[in-house]
N, C-alpha and C positions, 0 to 999 in steps of 0.2 A: 627386675626388668635385665636377671642377668642373664644375659645371651651368649651365645659366641662367633653368628657372623656379621663384622659387621663392618662401615658402610659410611661412606661420609658426605654431608651434603649443609649445606646455610643457607638461609631467609634473613631477609631485610622485613621491615615493619619503617611504615614510616608514618607520624600524626601527624598534622596538621589541618591548617582552616582554609579557605578560603568563600569568594561572595557566592550567592546563589549557590552552596552546596549543594547534591542528589542525597535527600533523605531515604536513606536505604533502610530497611526493616529485616527485622529476622525475625522469622517465624517460629512460637517458641516451644513451636510442636517437634520443632527440625531440629532445633538445637541442641531442645532435651533426650530425642535419638540417637542414643553414645548404645554399640552394640560392640560386645569381645569377636576377639578372633584368636585360632589359635598358631595366626601367621605373623609375629608380634613382629616393630619392626619399632626402634628407635630414634623416637628423634630428638636433639637439638633446637635448645630456641636461644637464639644471643639476641638477649635487650642490648641495643647500641645507643639508643640518643632519646627520647620524646620532644615535645608539642605540646607545650599547655596555653590556653589561651582565656584573658578575658576581654579580648579586644572587641567591638563592635562589632557586626558585619559587616558594612562599607569598611573596616577595615581588612580583612581578611586579604583581599585582592592583594593590597599592597603587599605580606607579611610573607606570600607563596611566589611573589617576583622576587622578595630578598633574597629569596634561601636555592638554591640548585639545587633540587630532594635526588640524589639515587638511593638505592637503597640494594638487594640481594639476599636468597634467602634459596638452598640449597637441598633440594631429595631425591635421593637416592634409593628405589623401589627396584625389589624380585619379590617373587615369588617365595615365600620361606625365607627372609634372609634378614637380616638386621639392614635399616640404614640409622642417620644419623641427617635431622632437617634439623636445620639453624635461621631461627628469628634475628633479622638486626630492628632493631627500632629508631627511627630514626623522627626527629622533628627540628622545626624551623625554629626561632626568635618569642621571647619570650621578651613581653612589653606589658609589665601587670608592678602593683608597688610591694616592696617588701620584695622578699628573699622565699622563695622553692627548695625544696627538697624531694622530688620527686623522686623514685620506685614502684617501680613493676609487679607485680602480681598475676602470675598463668595461672589456670584451674579448669580443671577440665570437668565435664557433667560425669556422674556418677546413676549408677541406674534407672538413669532416666528421669530421677527424680526434678523438679524444677528448681530448688534452692539449696538442693546439692551440689552443689561443685568441691572437689580436692586438690590443693595446693597439691604445682606437679616442679612447678621454680620460681626465683625470685633474682630480679636482678639485685644490683648490692643497690646501695643508697649514696646518692649521688646529692652531695653540700656543700646550697651556699650555689650554685650552678641554672643563671638561666635555659641554657642551652647539654645541654651533658647526656657523657656517652657510656654506654653501657656496653658491659666485656663480659661478663659472667652467662656463663652459658646455661638450660636451662633443659630438661628433656624428658619428652611425649613420647611412645606408644602410637604409632602410624599404622593402621589396618586400613586397607581396603575396603573393606563391606564394612564399614562405616561412618556415618555423620561423622564422627570428634566430632561436634561444638567444645573451643577453647574458647576459656574468658579471658580477656584483657584485663585489665585493673591494675588503672594508673592515681598512686593515690603521692597525699605529703605530711611526710611522717619527718615529725617533729625526737620522738623516742622511740622508744625498742616498735617494730616491727612487729605490727599482729598479721598475724598470715593463717588461721583459722577465716572460713570463708564466712560465721557468724561472726565473728572481730572486727570486718569491713568497717565498719559499722564506725568504731571506735576512729576510723584515719578522717583525715581529710579525702574526701576521695575527689579526682580529680576529671577522670569520665570513665567508661569502662565499652564496650562492646561486645557480643560472641560472632566469630565467626569460624565457619569449619575448612577443615584440611583440606575437603575436597573441593571444596569452589578454588582452596586457592590455587590447584596444582591441576586444574581444568579450559584453565580462562589463559590470552595468548601471551607470551611475557611471563607466564608465571603469576601475572601483576594485578588484586585485587583493593578496590573500594573499599570503607565502612562507614559510618560513622559513632563519632565515642559521645556520650550523655554523662548527662549527671548523671545522681541517683535521682535526681526530680523528671528528669525524661529534655532538661535542656542540651541542649546540643555545645560543645567543647569542644569537637574540633575532629579531624579526624585520624583514620587510618590506613595504611598504605603498604602494600604489605607481595613483596614481590620472591617468584624461586627460580633459585638458580639447580641445575641437579649436579655431582658433583658422581660420576660412575663409581662404580666398585669392580674389581676386578675380575671377579667371575670366575681366576684359575686356581685349579687343582695343582697340589706337589703330589706327587707318586715316588714311593721311595723301599729300600729295601736293605739292613744296613748286615754290617757282618762283623768281629771283633775273632782276632788273632794273639797268643800269649798274653793273655788276662793276668795281671797278678792273683798269686795264689794269698786268697785271706782265710780261709779254716783250716788248722789247726790239720786235722782227721778227714781231708778231703780238700778239696782245691775251692772253686768260690759259686756262688748264686747268684749268674749276674741277674741285672735288667737295668733302662735304661731310665732318664726321665727328658723331654725337648723344655725349655722357656726361651725365650725369645725377648729382648730386648726392649724395656719401657719407651715413651719421647724424652723422658727425662733423660734420661742416658746412663744411669746407675744402678737402678733398679731394674730387674726382674721377672717375666710373671711365669710361673708350669702351666705349658698348656700339654701337658701329654704325660705317661709315664708306661712304657711295655709292660709285657708279661715274667715273670722271674722263671728262667733256665737254668735246671738245679745240673753244681753239680756236672759245671762246661767252663772250662779258659778256652775254648774257640766255640761262642757262639753263634748262633745266627739268627736273628729276631727274623719275629714276621712284617712281611710286610703292611706301610701305614698312607695312607690318603689324605691329607688337608685342605679346608683349602688356604691358598694365597694368605687370605686379610687378616685368619685364626694364628701362621706360622708368622707373619713381618708385616702384619697390616699390611700387607699392598706392595710395602715399600720392599723390593728383592734386596737393600744395599743393608737392612735391619741385621743385625746380629742376633742370632740366636748362638744357643751351648744346647750341648749335650752333657749330660753327669751322669755318671756308669758306676752304679752299687754293687757289693756285694752284699744278698742277701742275708737277716738275722735272726731265725726262730725270737730268738732269748734275751736277745742283746736290740743297740740301737745297732742301723745301718751301718758297714765303714766302706766309706769314701773306696772307691778304684781309681778314676779317675776324671777329667773331665779337655770338650777342645769346644775355642768356637769356633763360628761363618756365616759363611750370610750364604743366601741361594743364591744368590747374580753367583760365588763362589765356587758353587757348586756346579750348575746350570752352564758356564762357560771353562770345568776342568773334566780333563780325559780320565772315568770312575775305570776305565778297563786298567790304570797304570795309579790313579789316587788308591794314598795309603791317606792317612792319619792319626797322629798322635795318638792318646790318653797320654794326662800328662794330670801327675798327682801335685799338688804345690808345695804338700806339705816335706816331701819325698827331692822336691826340683833344686833344695839347695847340696844336694850329699852328694859329696866327688862317686865320680861314674855312672849316675842314674841317669838313663837317657830313655825315660817312659815305662808306663802299670799297661802295656798292652797296645795294637793298636785298631783301629778304626778302617777299613771300605765302605764303598756305597754298594752294593749285589744290581743295583735299576738307580737311576732317579731317571723324572719324566715330569717335567711343567706339561700341566692340559689345561691349554688354551679353550674357554664357553665361552655359549654365547653371552657378548656382555652389556644386554640394552634388558629394558621393565617396561612391565608395561606402563611407568609416568614416566618414557622415552619417548613413544607413542602416542598418549596423550600430550608431552608437551610439542611433539611437532605438528600435533593437531586429527590427532585418528582419532575421531566419534570413536564415544560406546554406544550404541543406538537399542530401546527397554521398548518389543514390543506384549503386547499382552494379550493369552487368553483365556478368554471365560470358558466355563464346560455349564449349559445350557441344559443339561440332560436332566428328564428328567426324574432321576433317583434321585439330584439333588434336596428337593423339595422345598425341607424348612431352610436346609441351609442356606436360602435366597432369598432369607427375609427380612426385610426393611426397614431397623427402629431406630431409635436414640442410642445405644450400643452397636457398634464395629461389632460384624459379620466377620468370617473367616476368610471369601472373600476379600474385604475387604480391609483387615487386616494385613493378609499377605501383599495384597495392592497397596498398600503405605507404606508398610513396612519394610520394602525387598526396591523398591521404587525411589522413594525417597534418598537411598542412600546411591544408584544408577543416576537418577536424573540431575546432576549437573557436569554425569561428565557427554549431554549430550544438547550442543554448542542452541540447537535451535528446540529442543525442549518437547521437541511436537513426537505423541506415542505413537502410536497405532494400535489400536482398542478392539477387537474379534472377539465372536463368539462361536462357538461351533452346539451340538445340538440341540440348537434352539428351531419352537416352529415360529419364519417370519412367514405372515400372511395365510396361515392356514400349512405353509410348508417345511419340509424337514430343511434347516438349512451348516450339513460340516464346515463351514467358513463363512461367516459372515458381516461385515463394519456392526459392531457393535448399536450405536447411534441410530434405532431406528430414531427415531424421530425426529433425531435432524437433521441425516443422516453424510455425518458427519464420518471418516475415515480415523481424523486422529485428533485425541485427545491437544491440550494446551498445556503441559506436563500433569507433577503426576497428581493433583487433585482436580485436575481435569477427568480424567479416567476417574477420580471416587464417584464424581458430578453425576459423567454418563452411567454408569454401574447402576447408582440407583434411582437417576431421572426412567431409562428406558429399561432397567429388570423387569419393572411391571405390564410392559408393553411384545414384552419377551415370552410364548409359551415352550416350558420345558416340554421337549424329546427324547428321541429315542434314533437309532443306537448310539455307543461311545464312539468315534469315530477323530483321530487327529492326524486322517493322511492329508489333507486339505489343509490345515491346519501347519502343519510342517513348509508344503509346499509356497503357500508365503512368506517362511522363517526363507530358506533353502532360496526362491528369488531374493529377496532383499537380502541376503548375503550377494548372493549374487554380484545384487549391484553394487554393492559397500565394497570389492573385489574388487571390479575395473572404477572407481570413482576417481576422478586427481585428492582429493581426501580420503581416505582410507575410513572407511568405515567395518567396527566390529560389531553386530546384530548378537541380541541376546535374547531367545523368548523363553520368558514367565505364560508356564500352560497354569491354571491353577481346578483343577476337578476332583469331581467326588469319591472316582473310583477306577477298577480297571479299567481296559478299551476293548474292541472289537478288529481293529484292525491291525494285529500286534503286524502284520510280517510286514503290513506295508510301509508302517510307523518304523518299522528297521533301516526298507530301504532308502526313508528319508535322509535318518537319522545318518547313515552313513554317508550319503550322499552332502550333508551339511558336515562332520567331519572335514570334508576337503575345505572348504570358505571358513570364513571367520565372521565364527556364529558358533553360540554357548545355547545350549535348554535347560533350564531348570525345569523342575517340575514341583507342583506344592499340592501334596495329598491333602484334599479337609472333611470333614466326616469321619465318618470308623470306619472305616472301607481294608482288605486285608493289603489289599497293593500290590497283589501277586508281580501281575506285570510289569509295573513301572520302578520293581528292583530290577528283571530282568532289563529295561532300557539303562539303567544306568549302570553306567561300565569298570565300575569303582573293583567287582571283585568280577564278575568276567567282559571282557570286552567282544563289540562285538563282531561279527565274522565281516572280513570289507570294509570297515572300521582305520581309518589311519590314527584317530584319533582318539580320547574319549571327549566328547560334551557334551553327555547329559546332569546332571544332578538332580536326585529325589532327594525330597525330604517328608517327612509325614506334616503337618499343620500342629499336633494333639502334641504327640511325641517333645515334639525339637519344643516347642512353648513355654514345659511342663521346664526348657532348662534354661532356658535362654525368651530370645530374641529372634524370628522367624528369617535374617536377613543373616547372620550367624554363617548355620547351615549350609545356605542355599547358594552363600554368594563364595563361599570361602573358597568351590576352586575355580574361581571366574582368574585371576591374574596369569591360574599354572595352565590354564586351557588354550586362554590367552598366546598367554611368552610360546608354546608348543605350534604356532599354528605359524605361527610369524617364523620364528625357528626353523622349521622344517623347507619353511616358503621363500628362506634365505630372504629377507623381506629386511631391512635395516626401518630408521625406524625418518619420517623425514625429520629436517631438521628443524629448531625452536621455531614455535608462534613469533614474531614480535608487538610488544608491547602497546599496543595504540590507546593514549592516553583518551580519558574522554575529554566534550569539551568543557572550557573555564571561560567566565566572565574577561572581558579587557582589563587585567587590574589596575586595581587607582593608580597614580602615580601624583606621590603628594610631591614638591616640595623640597628642596634644598636651605 
């Protein structure tokens, strides 16, 4: 989890119970679906407090009314950068006999295996406290293109904590739940509720999670320094200077090195190369945090000699006139000597703080911007056995479920348009038709309904030719145009699953160019063993299409990707970047965060005092 670019966020989680609570089930297959991503984002989980109950259900409403539950989680996300998420776990009063020693263990599933959970962090253990408050943070990596199931396990600890997932049975488990990070960030107010259940499956409380963003600066600092009259350190030459830059840590005592320059040989008046750093790396976004420059003389055979040091802040540099600013480089060992002034002068040839687009994909999601999925299935004759329906999932089904389960939480109504192309309906070949030819529906109610429609209707569709994508892309462009002017912005992701090259490449390119100006991304999964030459031509990673204002196509061959990981990883990894580029290019800011809408509660039971 060693990453360079860091941001911050907090998270609150409340454990509680109430009368007639809604029982929310977590699909085991969903929970186990965890993919990796090269755009890692760090997450902090802060477990604040917890609620444990052995109350009868009739008493739960009274407990809920007795405590005002407020929570906060923060998540900050931007493509390719690190973000922090803090979960705060809160509960209300426990009315049970005896003392409890609660602790929260947080696990993340690995490799998609049902019982393979890895500990990512734990709260401290609170002794003899029926309403504990936890302060120990827990780190987790966040990936946009993964479900990321996290399991919160509340244990009553009598001795040393057994943190291995296999050793949980050695503890008195109060309750646990599994929830995906995408579910948290995609709902109004970034707040969700889930049941806590005992190992036997009985209800033991609820978990309430709310997300709140702390935005990263997104700024960069660009500068170039030079020196004059550095101390001569070499007996038979001048000096071979280089410098290091440190930022002061939050403890206000220690320092962390984040850069070392190249050595300039035999020079007392060096001009060093220009540098560019994210503000978050230099000072954690705080322009008043001290930074330190240390200058050394490089030696081949012995320890490098310190020339001198100076400290400053980015704010001081920003507010100074660099044309006249000269900073003394001081060696503290010489500072007490009579007549000593400095060991050289540092000056800035250039200094500039560059502003950046300050919003991330999660800022838009928090404001209600939806990410809608549209599915297009190749029904041409070349597919043959690729569309065989059996007990095991074929490559079409694996692609639909693997990608759809990740994207589904970001669409409020979860209605997914499903189309076929290149198939024969009642003897007539169509290049864009609702796939549900039996039921007549154009949209599926969730990703598992997409799979159901595919399995039920495939036998009713004749495989035909040629393979043309223009009409499917026109359908996606129309949806993206509607999303552009909608009161609630909607970004459309078209998933095309195909077994080979297309016959209308020129017309397809025209539609992609149109789509590049709209809130639209296109992901293409190639199934089977074709070479997919034209698909690689559509993917703008190597060569952008003429007239396209941004790259919106990502193509991956199913067989190759599945050898190294899951299909969602490669297919969706560019979505955050494509998403932000559209809104940045069009100078669109995210809507304000949606307010939390509390679920309906039954009237609390009030007991006489």
